[in-house]
Each structure stands twice: as structure tokens, then as C-alpha cells.
KEDREN-873425 format. One record per residue: residue in one letter; x, y negated, z negated of N, C-alpha, C, O in turn. Coordinates in Angstrom, 1 decimal. Layout:
> A | X | Y | Z | X | Y | Z | X | Y | Z | X | Y | Z
...
***
This chain:
> M | 7.9 | -7.4 | 7.6 | 6.8 | -7.0 | 6.7 | 7.2 | -7.0 | 5.3 | 6.5 | -7.4 | 4.4
> E | 8.4 | -6.5 | 5.0 | 8.9 | -6.4 | 3.6 | 8.9 | -7.7 | 2.9 | 8.4 | -7.8 | 1.7
> G | 9.3 | -8.8 | 3.6 | 9.3 | -10.1 | 2.9 | 7.9 | -10.6 | 2.6 | 7.6 | -11.2 | 1.6
> L | 7.0 | -10.3 | 3.5 | 5.6 | -10.7 | 3.3 | 5.0 | -10.0 | 2.1 | 4.3 | -10.6 | 1.3
> I | 5.2 | -8.7 | 2.0 | 4.7 | -7.9 | 0.9 | 5.3 | -8.4 | -0.4 | 4.6 | -8.5 | -1.4
> E | 6.6 | -8.7 | -0.4 | 7.3 | -9.2 | -1.6 | 6.7 | -10.5 | -2.0 | 6.5 | -10.7 | -3.2
> E | 6.3 | -11.4 | -1.1 | 5.7 | -12.6 | -1.4 | 4.3 | -12.4 | -2.0 | 4.0 | -13.1 | -3.0
> K | 3.6 | -11.5 | -1.4 | 2.2 | -11.2 | -2.0 | 2.3 | -10.6 | -3.3 | 1.5 | -10.8 | -4.2
> L | 3.3 | -9.7 | -3.5 | 3.5 | -9.1 | -4.9 | 3.9 | -10.2 | -5.9 | 3.5 | -10.1 | -7.0
> S | 4.7 | -11.1 | -5.5 | 5.1 | -12.2 | -6.4 | 3.9 | -13.0 | -6.8 | 3.7 | -13.3 | -8.0
> R | 3.0 | -13.3 | -5.9 | 1.8 | -14.0 | -6.2 | 0.9 | -13.2 | -7.1 | 0.3 | -13.7 | -8.0
> L | 0.8 | -11.9 | -6.8 | 0.0 | -11.0 | -7.7 | 0.5 | -11.0 | -9.1 | -0.3 | -11.1 | -10.1
> R | 1.8 | -11.0 | -9.3 | 2.4 | -11.0 | -10.6 | 2.1 | -12.3 | -11.3 | 1.8 | -12.4 | -12.5
> E | 2.1 | -13.4 | -10.6 | 1.7 | -14.7 | -11.1 | 0.3 | -14.7 | -11.6 | 0.0 | -15.2 | -12.7
> Y | -0.6 | -14.2 | -10.8 | -2.0 | -14.2 | -11.2 | -2.3 | -13.3 | -12.4 | -3.0 | -13.7 | -13.3
> L | -1.6 | -12.2 | -12.5 | -1.7 | -11.3 | -13.6 | -1.1 | -12.0 | -14.9 | -1.7 | -11.8 | -16.0
> R | -0.1 | -12.7 | -14.7 | 0.5 | -13.5 | -15.8 | -0.5 | -14.5 | -16.4 | -0.7 | -14.6 | -17.6
> Y | -1.2 | -15.2 | -15.5 | -2.3 | -16.1 | -15.9 | -3.4 | -15.4 | -16.7 | -3.9 | -15.9 | -17.7
> L | -3.8 | -14.3 | -16.1 | -4.9 | -13.5 | -16.8 | -4.4 | -13.0 | -18.1 | -5.2 | -13.0 | -19.1
> K | -3.2 | -12.6 | -18.3 | -2.7 | -12.1 | -19.6 | -2.7 | -13.3 | -20.6 | -3.0 | -13.1 | -21.8
> E | -2.4 | -14.5 | -20.1 | -2.4 | -15.7 | -21.0 | -3.8 | -15.9 | -21.5 | -4.0 | -16.4 | -22.6
> L | -4.8 | -15.7 | -20.7 | -6.2 | -15.9 | -21.1 | -6.7 | -14.9 | -22.1 | -7.7 | -15.1 | -22.8
> R | -5.9 | -13.8 | -22.3 | -6.3 | -12.9 | -23.4 | -6.2 | -13.6 | -24.8 | -6.8 | -13.1 | -25.8
> D | -5.3 | -14.6 | -24.9 | -5.1 | -15.3 | -26.2 | -6.3 | -16.2 | -26.5 | -6.4 | -16.7 | -27.7
> V | -7.1 | -16.5 | -25.6 | -8.3 | -17.3 | -25.9 | -9.3 | -16.5 | -26.7 | -9.7 | -15.4 | -26.3
> P | -9.7 | -17.1 | -27.9 | -10.7 | -16.3 | -28.7 | -12.0 | -16.0 | -27.9 | -12.4 | -16.8 | -27.0
> L | -12.5 | -14.9 | -28.2 | -13.7 | -14.5 | -27.4 | -14.8 | -15.5 | -27.4 | -15.4 | -15.8 | -26.4
> E | -15.1 | -16.1 | -28.6 | -16.2 | -17.0 | -28.7 | -15.9 | -18.3 | -27.8 | -16.8 | -18.8 | -27.1
> T | -14.7 | -18.7 | -27.8 | -14.3 | -19.8 | -26.9 | -14.4 | -19.4 | -25.5 | -14.9 | -20.2 | -24.6
> F | -13.9 | -18.2 | -25.2 | -14.0 | -17.7 | -23.8 | -15.4 | -17.7 | -23.3 | -15.7 | -18.1 | -22.1
> L | -16.3 | -17.2 | -24.1 | -17.7 | -17.1 | -23.7 | -18.4 | -18.4 | -23.5 | -19.4 | -18.5 | -22.8
> T | -18.0 | -19.4 | -24.3 | -18.7 | -20.7 | -24.2 | -17.9 | -21.8 | -23.4 | -18.5 | -22.8 | -23.0
> D | -16.7 | -21.5 | -23.0 | -15.9 | -22.5 | -22.3 | -15.9 | -22.1 | -20.8 | -15.3 | -21.1 | -20.4
> F | -16.6 | -22.9 | -20.0 | -16.7 | -22.6 | -18.6 | -15.3 | -22.6 | -17.9 | -15.1 | -22.0 | -16.9
> R | -14.4 | -23.4 | -18.4 | -13.0 | -23.5 | -17.8 | -12.3 | -22.2 | -17.9 | -11.7 | -21.7 | -17.0
> S | -12.4 | -21.6 | -19.1 | -11.7 | -20.3 | -19.4 | -12.3 | -19.2 | -18.5 | -11.6 | -18.4 | -17.9
> R | -13.6 | -19.1 | -18.5 | -14.3 | -18.1 | -17.7 | -14.0 | -18.3 | -16.3 | -13.8 | -17.3 | -15.5
> G | -14.1 | -19.5 | -15.8 | -13.9 | -19.8 | -14.4 | -12.5 | -19.5 | -14.0 | -12.2 | -18.9 | -12.9
> A | -11.5 | -19.8 | -14.8 | -10.1 | -19.4 | -14.5 | -9.9 | -17.9 | -14.5 | -9.3 | -17.4 | -13.6
> A | -10.5 | -17.2 | -15.4 | -10.4 | -15.8 | -15.4 | -11.0 | -15.2 | -14.2 | -10.4 | -14.3 | -13.5
> E | -12.2 | -15.6 | -13.8 | -12.9 | -15.1 | -12.6 | -12.0 | -15.4 | -11.4 | -11.9 | -14.5 | -10.5
> R | -11.5 | -16.6 | -11.3 | -10.8 | -17.0 | -10.1 | -9.5 | -16.2 | -9.9 | -9.1 | -15.7 | -8.9
> Y | -8.7 | -16.1 | -11.1 | -7.5 | -15.4 | -11.0 | -7.7 | -13.9 | -10.8 | -6.9 | -13.2 | -10.1
> L | -8.8 | -13.3 | -11.3 | -9.1 | -11.9 | -11.0 | -9.4 | -11.8 | -9.5 | -9.0 | -10.8 | -8.9
> Q | -10.2 | -12.7 | -9.0 | -10.5 | -12.6 | -7.6 | -9.2 | -12.7 | -6.7 | -9.1 | -11.9 | -5.8
> L | -8.3 | -13.6 | -7.1 | -7.1 | -13.8 | -6.3 | -6.2 | -12.5 | -6.4 | -5.6 | -12.1 | -5.4
> A | -6.2 | -11.9 | -7.6 | -5.4 | -10.7 | -7.8 | -6.0 | -9.6 | -6.9 | -5.2 | -8.8 | -6.3
> I | -7.3 | -9.4 | -6.9 | -7.9 | -8.4 | -6.1 | -7.6 | -8.6 | -4.6 | -7.3 | -7.7 | -3.9
> E | -7.8 | -9.9 | -4.2 | -7.5 | -10.2 | -2.8 | -6.0 | -9.9 | -2.4 | -5.7 | -9.4 | -1.3
> S | -5.1 | -10.1 | -3.4 | -3.7 | -9.8 | -3.1 | -3.5 | -8.3 | -2.9 | -2.8 | -7.9 | -2.0
> V | -4.1 | -7.5 | -3.8 | -4.0 | -6.1 | -3.7 | -4.5 | -5.6 | -2.3 | -3.9 | -4.7 | -1.7
> I | -5.7 | -6.1 | -1.9 | -6.3 | -5.7 | -0.6 | -5.3 | -6.2 | 0.5 | -5.1 | -5.4 | 1.4
> D | -4.8 | -7.4 | 0.4 | -3.9 | -7.9 | 1.5 | -2.6 | -7.0 | 1.6 | -2.2 | -6.6 | 2.7
> I | -2.1 | -6.6 | 0.4 | -0.9 | -5.8 | 0.4 | -1.2 | -4.4 | 1.0 | -0.4 | -3.9 | 1.8
> G | -2.3 | -3.8 | 0.6 | -2.7 | -2.6 | 1.2 | -2.9 | -2.7 | 2.7 | -2.5 | -1.8 | 3.5
> S | -3.5 | -3.7 | 3.2 | -3.7 | -3.9 | 4.6 | -2.4 | -4.1 | 5.4 | -2.2 | -3.5 | 6.5
> E | -1.5 | -4.8 | 4.8 | -0.1 | -4.9 | 5.4 | 0.6 | -3.5 | 5.5 | 1.2 | -3.2 | 6.6
> I | 0.5 | -2.7 | 4.5 | 1.1 | -1.4 | 4.5 | 0.4 | -0.5 | 5.5 | 1.1 | 0.1 | 6.3
> I | -0.9 | -0.5 | 5.6 | -1.6 | 0.3 | 6.6 | -1.2 | -0.2 | 8.0 | -1.0 | 0.6 | 8.9
> S | -1.2 | -1.5 | 8.2 | -0.9 | -2.0 | 9.5 | 0.5 | -1.6 | 9.9 | 0.7 | -1.3 | 11.1
> A | 1.4 | -1.7 | 9.0 | 2.8 | -1.4 | 9.3 | 3.0 | 0.1 | 9.7 | 3.7 | 0.5 | 10.6
> Y | 2.3 | 1.0 | 9.0 | 2.4 | 2.4 | 9.3 | 1.5 | 2.8 | 10.5 | 1.8 | 3.9 | 11.1
> S | 0.6 | 2.0 | 10.8 | -0.3 | 2.5 | 11.9 | 0.0 | 1.8 | 13.2 | -0.6 | 2.1 | 14.3
> S | 0.9 | 0.8 | 13.2 | 1.2 | 0.1 | 14.5 | 2.1 | 1.0 | 15.3 | 2.4 | 2.1 | 14.8
> G | 2.7 | 0.6 | 16.3 | 3.5 | 1.4 | 17.1 | 3.1 | 1.3 | 18.6 | 3.4 | 2.3 | 19.3
> G | 2.5 | 0.3 | 18.9 | 2.2 | 0.0 | 20.3 | 0.9 | 0.7 | 20.8 | 0.6 | 0.7 | 22.0
> R | 0.2 | 1.4 | 19.9 | -1.0 | 2.1 | 20.3 | -2.2 | 1.1 | 20.3 | -2.2 | 0.0 | 19.8
> S | -3.3 | 1.6 | 21.0 | -4.5 | 0.8 | 21.0 | -5.1 | 0.7 | 19.6 | -4.8 | 1.5 | 18.7
> G | -6.1 | -0.2 | 19.5 | -6.7 | -0.4 | 18.2 | -7.3 | 0.8 | 17.6 | -7.1 | 1.1 | 16.4
> T | -8.1 | 1.6 | 18.4 | -8.7 | 2.8 | 17.8 | -7.7 | 3.8 | 17.4 | -7.8 | 4.4 | 16.3
> E | -6.7 | 4.1 | 18.2 | -5.7 | 5.0 | 17.9 | -4.9 | 4.6 | 16.6 | -4.7 | 5.3 | 15.7
> R | -4.6 | 3.3 | 16.6 | -3.8 | 2.7 | 15.5 | -4.6 | 2.8 | 14.2 | -4.0 | 3.1 | 13.2
> S | -5.9 | 2.5 | 14.3 | -6.7 | 2.5 | 13.0 | -6.9 | 3.9 | 12.4 | -7.1 | 4.0 | 11.2
> H | -6.8 | 4.9 | 13.2 | -7.0 | 6.2 | 12.7 | -5.7 | 7.0 | 12.4 | -5.7 | 8.1 | 11.9
> S | -4.5 | 6.4 | 12.8 | -3.3 | 7.1 | 12.7 | -2.8 | 7.2 | 11.3 | -2.0 | 8.1 | 11.0
> Y | -3.3 | 6.5 | 10.3 | -2.9 | 6.5 | 9.0 | -3.6 | 7.6 | 8.2 | -3.1 | 8.0 | 7.1
> W | -4.7 | 8.1 | 8.7 | -5.4 | 9.1 | 7.9 | -4.6 | 10.3 | 7.5 | -4.7 | 10.7 | 6.3
> P | -3.9 | 11.0 | 8.3 | -3.1 | 12.1 | 7.9 | -2.1 | 11.8 | 6.8 | -1.9 | 12.6 | 5.9
> R | -1.5 | 10.6 | 6.8 | -0.6 | 10.2 | 5.7 | -1.3 | 10.0 | 4.4 | -0.7 | 10.1 | 3.3
> L | -2.6 | 9.7 | 4.4 | -3.3 | 9.5 | 3.2 | -3.9 | 10.8 | 2.7 | -4.5 | 10.8 | 1.6
> G | -3.8 | 11.8 | 3.4 | -4.3 | 13.1 | 2.9 | -5.7 | 13.4 | 3.2 | -6.3 | 14.4 | 2.6
> S | -6.4 | 12.6 | 4.0 | -7.8 | 12.9 | 4.3 | -8.1 | 12.3 | 5.7 | -7.3 | 11.6 | 6.2
> S | -9.2 | 12.6 | 6.2 | -9.6 | 12.1 | 7.5 | -11.1 | 12.0 | 7.6 | -11.8 | 12.8 | 6.9
> P | -11.7 | 11.1 | 8.4 | -13.1 | 11.1 | 8.5 | -13.7 | 12.5 | 9.0 | -14.7 | 12.9 | 8.6
> E | -12.9 | 13.1 | 9.9 | -13.4 | 14.4 | 10.4 | -13.3 | 15.5 | 9.4 | -14.2 | 16.3 | 9.4
> G | -12.3 | 15.4 | 8.5 | -12.2 | 16.4 | 7.5 | -13.2 | 16.4 | 6.4 | -13.5 | 17.3 | 5.7
> S | -13.9 | 15.2 | 6.3 | -14.9 | 15.1 | 5.3 | -16.3 | 15.6 | 5.7 | -17.2 | 15.8 | 4.8
> R | -16.4 | 15.9 | 7.0 | -17.7 | 16.5 | 7.4 | -17.7 | 18.0 | 7.1 | -16.7 | 18.6 | 7.2
> K | -18.9 | 18.4 | 6.8 | -19.1 | 19.9 | 6.5 | -19.1 | 20.6 | 7.9 | -19.7 | 20.1 | 8.8
> R | -18.4 | 21.7 | 7.9 | -18.3 | 22.5 | 9.2 | -19.2 | 23.7 | 9.0 | -19.3 | 24.3 | 7.9
> S | -19.9 | 24.1 | 10.1 | -20.7 | 25.3 | 10.0 | -19.8 | 26.5 | 10.1 | -18.8 | 26.4 | 10.8
> P | -20.1 | 27.6 | 9.5 | -19.3 | 28.8 | 9.6 | -19.4 | 29.3 | 11.0 | -20.4 | 29.3 | 11.7
> E | -18.2 | 29.8 | 11.4 | -18.1 | 30.3 | 12.8 | -18.3 | 31.8 | 12.8 | -18.2 | 32.4 | 13.9
***
């Protein structure tokens, strides 16, 4: 898992580097040049997807352990400090 996350982090850094380079494009050029806008949109999309993938890998690693899908998918809630059950209002007893 660690190697996979490192690879995804490396790609994320690359995408962010490209986005930072696009900051040097003058605003007027950026707004009128479809290539600049398209590149910014695409690298932003790739960066967001990388963050989601990294988060999914971390959650998967912490929630696996040989359990079934339902058990596995809910096992990370306590580590995140909340749970679906804790968000429901309880009636006074």
C-alpha cells in the first residue's frame, strides 16, 4: 500500500506543479486561450482524483482485515471521530 500511495502522491505533486506554472499565464490570455483553460481544468481534475484515490487507499488499508464488506466499510468510522449512528438525534430516555 505504501508504494502505491507514494506513487499517487508523486503524481499529485506533478499535477500541482503544472497548475502552479499556469499561474504565470496572464489572466486575459488564460480567459481567451482554450489550451490554458483546458490544461488547468484537466490538471485540477487529475489532482482531485488523486486525492480521492489516496483517501480511498488509506481507508481501505485501515478497514480491511478479512472482514465482510459491510463490516469493513464501517470499521473506519470510530477512527475518523464520527459515525452514521452518532449523527442521528436520540430521544431523551
